[in-house]
N, C-alpha and C positions, 0 to 999 in steps of 0.2 A: 390588606393592600392600601387602605385609606391613609394610614399613618405614613406608609412608604411614599405614597403619591404626594402627600403634603411636604414631606422632607425633601424629596427630589425637586419639587417646584421651588421651595424656599432656597435651596442651595444651587439653583441653576447657573448663576454667574460663577460661583466657585468651581463647579463641575466643568464649565467651559474652559476656565483657565487651567484646571488640572489636565484636561485633555490636550490642550496646546502644548503643555510641558511634556506629557507622555509621547505625543507624536514626534516632537523634535528629538527627544532623548532616544526613544526606541528606533526612530527612523535612521539615526546614525548607525546603529548596530545592525539594522535590517540589511543595509547595503553590504555589510561584512559577512553576512550569513553564508553565501555561496563559497567563501574561502575556507570555511571550516567543515564543509560537507565532504564525505568521501565514502566509497564502497557502495555495494548494492544492498547492504543491510542484512545479508544472509549469513550472520554470524551468531553463535550461541556458545555458552559454556557447555562443554561436554567432552567425550572421549576423542572426537576428531580433532578438536582444537588442542587438547593436551598432547595428542600424538604428534601433531605437526610441530609443536614446540620441542618435543623430545627429538624429533628428526633434526631440528636446527641445532639443539644443544649437544646432542650425542653423536650425530653422524654427518655433521658439516653440510646439511642441506640448507640452501639459501632461503631467506625469508621472502624475498621478492625476486622475480625474474622478468626480464624483458626479452622477448623473442624478436630477432632481427631476420626478416625474410629477404633473401637476395634472389634476383632474377637477372639472368645474363642477357644482355642486349645483342642484337645481330652483329656479327663480325668479331666478337670477342672470343678469344681462344679459351680452352679449359684451364690452361696454366695461368693465363692472365686473370681469369675469373677467380681461381683459388688464391692467387697472390693478392688481388684487390680485397677479397673477403678477409684474409688474414691481417692485412694492414688496417682495414676498417675496424675490425674487432679490437685490435690493440689500441687504436686511437680512442675508441669508445670506452674502453676500460680506463684509460688514463684520464680522459676528460670527465667521466662521471664518477670517478673514485669507486669503481665496482670492486668487489672482492675477487672475482675471477670471471673468465669468459670461456665458453665452449666454442671452439672454432671448428666449423664443418670440414670434413674431408671425405673422400670416397669410402675410406675404410670404416668410418663410424656411422655410415648410412645417413648422414645429415645432408648429403647432396644427391639429388635425383634429376638427371638430365640438366636442364637449364635453371633449375630451382634449388636453392639451398637455404638452410637456416642456421643461425648461431644463437647462443643464449648468453645474456649478460646477467650475472648473479650479484645480488646485494644481500649482505648478511645482517644489515640493520637499517631500519627506516627512522631517521632522526627528524622527520618533518621536512626534509629537503628533497624528497623524491620528485616533486614537480619540477624543481630547478634542474635536477639531473636529467629528467626526461627532455626538457627543453634543450639542454646542451647536446644530447644525443640527436635530437631532431635537427638541430643546426648542422651537425656533422653529416647527417644523412643527405641533406640538400646539396652537399658539395660533390657527391658522387656523379660522374658523367657516364662511365662505361657500364655500370651495373645499377639496376633499379633496387633501391633499398626502402623497405617499409617496416615500420615498427608495430609490434602488437604485444600481447601479454597483459597480465593483471593491472599493473600501474598505468599502462597506456589506455586500456579500455576504460578503466575507472575515470581517468581524466577526461576522456572523450564523452563518457556518459554524463558527466557533470556539465560539460559544454552543451551537449544535446538537450539536457533537461532545462537549462536556462533558455536555450533557443525555443524549446517547446512552450515554455511558460510565456515568453514574449509573443509567440504565434497565437496561442490560445487567447491571451488577453486582447490581442489585436482583432480577433474575430468576435470573441464573446462580449466584451464591454460595449462596443458600438451597437450590436444587436440588442443587448439588454437595455440600452438607453432608448431604443426605438419602442421596445415593449413597454417600458415605463411611461413613455410619452403617450402611448395608446391607452394605458391604464388611467393616467391622471390628466392628460391633455395639456399640462403646463410644464415649462422647462424647469422652474424652481422645484416643484414637487418631484419631478423625474430625476433631477440631478442629486438630490439629497441621499437617496438609497445608494447610489454609486459612490458618493463621497464617504458614506459610513462604511461601505464595503472595503474601500481602499484603505481607510484609516485602520480598520480592524486587521486587515492582512499585514500592513506595514508594522503595526504595533506588535502583532503576534510574532512576526519574523524577527523583530528586534529582541523580543522576550526570549524566544527559543535559542537565540544565539548564545545566551549565557549558560546553556546546558552543555555546550560542547566540551568543557574540561572534564565533565563527569560521565559522559556517555558518547559513544560513537554515533554521529548523526548521519543518516543515509541521505543520498542525493535526492531521493524521492520526496523528502520533506518539502523540497522546493516546488513541487507540483501539488502536494496534498493540501498545504496551508492555503494557497490562493484558491484552489478548487472549492474547498469547504467554506473558507472565510467569505469569499465574494458571494457565493450562492446563498449561504445562510444569513449573512448580514443584510443583503438586499431583500430576502424574504421577510425578515423581521421588520425592516424599515417599511416595506410595502404594506404590511398588515397595520403597523403603527400609524403611518401617515393616512391610510385609508380611513381608519377609525377617527383620527383627529379631524380630518376634513368633514366627516359626517357631523361630529359634535360641534365644530366651530360655526356651523350654520345657524344654530339656535342658542349657543351658550357663549360665555366670555372665554377668553384665551385661558385663563387660570382654570376655570371649570372644565374646559375641553381637554386640557393637558392632564388634569387629575383623573377624569373619567377614562381617558385613553390608557393611562398607566394602570388603572384598576382592572380594565377589561383586556385590552390588547397586551398590556404589560404582563398580566397574569398568564396569558396564553404563551407569550415569549418565554417566560420562566419555565413552564411545564414542557414546552416543546424543546427548549434548549437542554433541559435535564434529560429528556429522552435521548437526544443525540449524544450528549455527554456520556450517558451510561452505555449506549451502543458502542462507542469507541473504547470505553473503559474495559469492555469485555475482551479486547485484544491483549490487555496486560497479562492475562493468564499465560499467553504464549511467549516463552522466554527466548524469542528470536529478535535480534536487534531491529529488523525492519518493522515488526509489529509494535514493539515498544516505541519506536520512533513515530510511527503513524498515530499511535494512541496518544503519545505526548503532544505532538504537533496539533492533532485534531482536537484533543480536549482543551488545549490552550486556546485555540482559535474559537472554539464554541463558547468558552467562558468569556473571552473578550468580546465576542459578538453579542452575547446577552448583556454584558456590562455596558457596551456602547449603546445598545438599543434602549436601555433603561436610564442612562445618564446623559450621554452626549446628544442623542436624538431629541429627547424632550427639551433640553436646553436650547437647541437650535430652533425647534418649533415654537417655543415660548417667545423667542426673539422675533421670529417671523410673523407669528399670529396669522391674521387673515391674508398676509402677503404670500402665504404658501400657494395661493391661486394665481399669482402674477405670471406674466409672460406665457399666457395660454396661447397655444398655436393650433390646438384641436378642440372641437366641441365634443365633450364626453357626456352622454346622457346616462346618469345613474339609474333613473327610474325605468328607462327603456331596457337597459341591461338586466335589471332585476326582474322585470316582467317576463322577459324571454326565458331566464333561468327558472322562474316560478312555473312557467308553462311546461318546461322540460321536466322538472321534478314531478309535477302533477301527472304528466304522461307516463313517466317511469313507474310511479307508485300505483297507477291503475292496473298494471300487469306485473306485479312483483315476482311471481313465480317464473314467468317466461323470461324476464330480464335476468333473474338470478341464474337460471339454467344456461342461457346464452353466454353470460359472462364466464361462468365456470367452464363451459366447453372451450371457449377461446383460450383461457389460461391453461387448461389441461393439455390442449394441443400444443401450445407453445413450450410446455415443459418437457415434452417427450424426448428431445435430443439430449437432455441432461444425463441419461443413462450411458451415453457414449463419451462423456466428458473425460478428457485426458489432461491431467495436471502435470506441470513441469516447473522446475526452478528456472527463472530467467537467467540467461547467460549472455554470451557475446551476441547471440541472435537478436537480443533486445535492442542492440545498437543499430541505427540505420546503415544500410549498405553503402551510403555515400562516404562514410568515414573510412579512412585508410586502414585504421586498426582492425575494423571489421573485415575488410577485403583481405588483408594479410592473414588474419586468423582463419578465415574460410579456406584460403589457399594452403596454409600450413596443415590444417585438418585433413583436407582432401588429398594432399600429396604425401604426408608423412605419418598420419595417425590411422591406425586400424580401428574403425568405429565399432567393430563387432567384438572388441575386447575391453576389459576394464582392469586397472591396476589397483590392488589392495595391499597396503603396507602393514605388516605386523611388527611390533616391537615387544619382544618377550623380556620381562623384568624378573630376575631371579633374586633370591635372598642373599646369594653369595656370588663371587666372580663367575661369569658365564663360562670361563675356560676350565673351571673345576670339573671333575669327572661327573658328578651327579647332575648338575644343571645342563652340562653339555650333552649328556646321554638323553636327558629328557627333551632337550631342544631338537635333537635329531629325530626323536620319536614324533615330535610335533610336526616337523618338516615332512616326515614319511606320511603321517595322517593327512596332511594338507595335500600332498601329491595324489593321494587316493580319492580325494573328493572329486566327484564327477564333473563339477563345474570348473575345476582348476585346469587350465591349459598348460601352464608353466610355472615353476617356482625358481626364483633366484635367491640364493643364500650362500653362506660360507661353504656349503657342500658343493654347490655347482661352481663357485668361483675357484675352488682349489681341487675340484674333481675328486672329492673324497666321499666314501659311502657311509662311514660310521664315525662316531665320536672317538673311538679308539684309534682309528686311522689318522684322524686330525691331530690327536694329542701326540701320537708317535712322530708325526711330521714336525710338530712344533718343538719337540724335544731335540731335534737335530738342528744345531746352531746355523749351519749353512742354509738348509732348506727354510728354517724359520725366518731368516732375514729376507729371503725372497718372497715368502708368503705374507710378510708383515703388512704391505699395502692392502691386500685382500682382506686380511683379518681385521684391520682397522676400519675397513669399509662396512663390515657387518657386525663387529663385536666391539663394545666399549664398556669395560667394567662389568656391571651387572646386567647389561642390556645386549640383546641380539636383534638385528634387523633381518626381516624376511619379506620378500616381495612376491606376491601371487598374482599371476595374470589369469583373469577369468575369461571363459569362453562365452561371453555375453556382453551386451551393451552396458556401458557404465550407468545409464539411466534406468535400466530394466528392474522389474520387481525381483527377478532372480538374484541380481547383484545385492539388492537391499536385504533379501532373506539370508543370503550368504553371510554378510557381516553380522547380522543378528545372531545367527547360529553359532558363529565362531567366537563370539564375545566371551563366553564362559566355557569354551570347549576344553581347556586344559587347566585343572585345578592347581597344578604344581607351579604355575607362573601367574604373574599379573600380566594379562594380555592387553596391549594397547593396539588399537586398530585405526588406521588412517587411509587416505585415498578418497577419491570422489564418491564411490558408492557409500562409504561411511558417512560422508558429509550429507548426501541426499537422504540416507536412512534416518539420520538424527533429526533433520529438518522436518521430514514427512511425519515421523513418529511424534515429534513435539506438537505439531499442529493437530494431528488426529487425536492425540491423547488429551490436549488441553483445550481445544476449541469447544467441546461440549460444556466445559465449566463456564466459559465465557458466554456461551449461548444461554445456559440456564440462568446466569446472572441477569442478562439483558431481558429475557422473557419475563422472569419473575418481577424484576424491578419495574419494568415498563407497565406490567399489569397493575402493580400496586399504585404507581404514580397516576395512571389513567383512572383507576377506580376512585382514588381520592379526588382527582380533578373533576370527574364527571358524576360522582355519586352513583355509580352504576356497576353492577357485576358483569352484565353481558356485553356491554359496549367495548370494554378493554379486551375481552376474549375474542370478540369478532374482529377487532382491529389487528390483533396479533395473528390470527389465523389468515386473514386476508393479506396481511403483509408477507407472511411466509409463502403463501401461494403465489403472490405476484413476483416475489424475489426468485422463487424457483423457476417461474416462467421466464424471467429475465436471464437466468443462467442457461436455460434451454436455447434461447435466442442467441446468446453469445457463442455457444457451441456451434450453432448453425451458421453464424456469420464468420467467426474466426477459424474454428477448427475445420469447418467444411469449405471455407474460402468463398463465401457467397458475396454478392453485391460489390465485386471488385476488390475485396479485402485480401491481403496476402495471407495464405493459409498458415496458421500457427496454432500450436497447442495453447491451452488456457494457462496463464500464469498461476502458479500454486497459491499465491497470496490473494488472487482476485476474489474467490468466493467469500473469504473472511473480510476483506476490505469492503466489498460492496454490501455485504450483510451489515457490517458494523456501521458503515456510513448511512446507507439508505434506510435501514430499519428505523434509525432515529430521524433522518430527514423526512421520510414520508409520514412519520408521526406528527411532524409539523402541521400538515394539512388536516390530519385527523383532529388534532387539538384545536386548530382554527375553526374547523367546521362544527365539531361537536360542542365546542364552547358556546358558539352562537345558538345552536339548536337547544342546548341545555338552558341558556339564558331565556329563550322564548318559552320553553316548556315550563320553566319555573314561574313564568307569568301566566300562561294559559292552561297548563295541565292537559294540553291536547297534543299527543305525540305526532299526529299527522300534520297539524298546523305548524308545529315547531320544526318538523323536518323540512317542510316546503319553504317556510320563511328563512330558516337557517341556510338552506341551499341557495335561495334567491339572493340573500344579502352577502354571502361569502364566495359564491362560485366564481364571480368575475375576478376577485382579488386572488383566490386560490389558483385559478387558471393562469393568471398573470405571473404569480409567484412560481408556479410549476414550469411555465414557459421560460422564465428567466433561469431557473435551476437547470433546465434542459439545455439552454443556450450556453450557460457558463461551463457546465461540465461536458456537454456535447462538443464544445469547441476543441477539447483535447482529442477528439476523434481525428482531427487534422494534424496531429503531432506525429513525430517519427519514432519515439521510443515505444516499443510494442506494449509493455505492461501498462504504461500511462495511457496509451490509446485505448486498450481494452477497458481500463478502469473508467475513463471518460464516457465511452460508449455504454458500459454497463450501468453506470449511475443514471445517465440520461434516459436509457430504456426503462429502467425501474421506475423513475419518476413519471415518465410518460404513461406507463401502464397504471400506476397508482392514481394519477390525476384524471385518467379517462375511464377505464373499465371499473376500477374500484370506486373512486369518488363519485362518478356520474351515474353508474348503474348499480353496483352492488350495495353501496351504502344506503341510498334511498329505498331500494327494494327490501333489504333486510330490516331497515328501520320500520317499514310498513308491516312486514310479516310478523315481527316480534311485538309491535304495538307498545303498550305501557310496560311490558316486561323489560324493555330496554332500560327503564329507570327503576328497577326493583329496589336497589339499595337506597336510592334517593327517595322513592315513594314511601318506603317503610320508615325511614328516618323522619320524613315530614309528617306522616300520619301519627307517629309517636309524639312528635312535638305538639301537634294539634290537640291530641287527646289530653296531654298534660296541661295545656292551656285551658281546656274545657273543665278539667277537674279543679283547677285553681279557682276558676270563676264560679 
C-alpha cells in the first residue's frame, strides 16, 4: 500500500480533474436513466417465456394488454352504459393504434351490474407504449357519464416507475438531512461533515450514468433506481467517515502529505477489503438467472466499485487540498478522548463477563429468528404499487369483480413432428386431453374438443372432411390448431400462487413423450422463478461464504476470526428475517400486512452480508494493528474497540438512516428492503459488535490470531537462525 499511497498523493491534481470530467459526463446520462427502466425484473429465459412467444406467434395472443375498467354513474341507463363503452373502446383502438379490442357485453360476462371491463390488445411493443398509454389516458379524462380507469401490465409498469422515483426523492429528503446531523455529531465541523455526503452523491450520480449504458444489452428493472442510491450513499458515506476520521487523527501530529499516505495505507486498506466483501456478496446474485437479480448485482457491483474508487482517489485529493482546514466551521465541540474513554470502559465491562454476555446475545438473536419458520414468500405484483394509484385501484376492482381467485389457468402448447391434424398426432393429442381431464387438480379443460363438442380424433377428422361443416368449424380450429401446434387451456382448482399449482406444471412438463410440451400461464411463471432461486441461490451463498472467509483470513492473518464473523453474520441476518416476518407478515407496529417479497432474503443477504463486514473489517483491522504492536489480545481488543466504536457507531447510524428512510416509501418490496437492511445493520452494530465480538475475542484469547502467530513465530525463528 506504500507505493499506492505515494502514487495517489503525487497524482492528486490529475485525479481531481479526472473526477470533474467523470461527474459532468456521467451526470448527463444519470438524468436519462429513469427513461430506460421498465418492468419489475421478474423475467428469465425458460419454458414460460418461450411458450408466451408461441402463443403470440401461433395463436394470435397479444403481447401487451391494457384493461379498461368502466363504472356506471348514477342516472345512466344500461343501454347508454353499453353504448358509451363501445364508443370509448373504438376511439381507444383508433387513437392508440391497437391491434384489436374486446368490448364488454352481458353475453361475454365482461359486465356485472354497474361494472364492466374491456381489453385493448397490442401485438408489438416498438418502444412507443408509453406514448400510447398517455393517449388513452387523455381519452379517459373526457368521459363524463362513465368512470373510466386504466390498468394492466403497461399501466402498472409505468406507475411503478413513477412511484419508484417518488420513493427515491422521499427517502433522500429524509435520509440525507438526518445523515448530515449524524456526521456533525461525529466530526463537529461543517466541512468534515459535508465531504462524506458530497462523496456519496458523486458516487451515486456517476454510477447511475455508468449503468445507463447497459440498457441496450439488458432489460433494466425500475428497482435499480432505488438500489443504487441505497447502497451508494450508505457505503460511500461509511468509507468517507472512516477515511476522514483517520486523517483527522494523523493530521494532529504529522504533515498533510504524511497524514494522507498513512490514511491510505490504513483506512484505505480497510476500504479495499470491505468493498471487496460487499462486491462478492452482490456477485453471488449473478448465479440466479432472473433479470431482477442480474440488475441488482450489476447496479450494486458498479456502485461498490465506484464507491471504493472515489474513496481512494477523489477523497484523498480533496483532503490533500484542505489539509488542516478540514476542522474549519466547527459548530460542535467533540471530545475524542472522552468518547474513547467511555467505549474503553464499556469494552472492559463486557470482557469481564464474556460467557454471560455471549449467552445473553445468543438468546436475543435466537428469539428474534423464531418467526422465520412461518415466512411466506411471494413474487411482488400489483399489490406492490401503493393504493393511491388509479391502476392499483382498478386492478383490485377487476380482480374482486371478475376473477375467481381460487382457480388458475395453465396453457399447454403441444408441438408435433408433423401437422397436428394428421391422424397419429391428433389421436395422441386427444389422449393427452383425456389424461389432463382425469387429473384431480384440473377443474376444466378448454380445447378443440370442447370448442367443437367432439369426443375423439376420429369424430373431429370426420367433421373436417365435410366441406360445409369444415367451413363453419374453421374459426374454432384456427383458435386451437396451427400447423404442428395445438393449444390447450387447463383451469386448476387451486390458487395460481399455490404450491399445488407449481407442482402441477412441474409434473406435466414431461408427461407425454410423443410431443414437445410447452407450458405457460402464471403458475408456470411462478414455478420457474421459485425453482431458479432455490436451485441457484446455494451456489451464490457458497461463493460468498468461501470468498469472504479467504479475504478476511488474508486481511487479518487469522483462521478463527473470519469463521466467527461469518457465523455471527448468518445468525444476525436470520434474526433480521424473523423480525421482518413479525413486522410485515403479521402486520405489527402499524405496517400493512403483506407477505415477504421473494427477492428479499437474497437481496438482504447479498447486500448486508458485505455491508456488515465493513464494520468487521474496520474494527478487526484496528485490533490487529494493536495486537501486532503489543502481542496482547485483551489490550488489542479493548483499544481497538475504544478507537473505532464511535466511528463504527456513527457509520452504522448513517447506514440505518439512509436505508431505513426507505421504510417511509410506498412500494412494498422497497419498503421491506429498506427496513430489512436497517434492522440487520442495527443488530450487527449493537448485539454483534458491542457484545459478541469483545466476548468471543476474550474467550478465544491468542487463538484468535493462530494464523498470524504461527507466521510471525516462524519468521522470528528464521531471523534467529540467520543471526
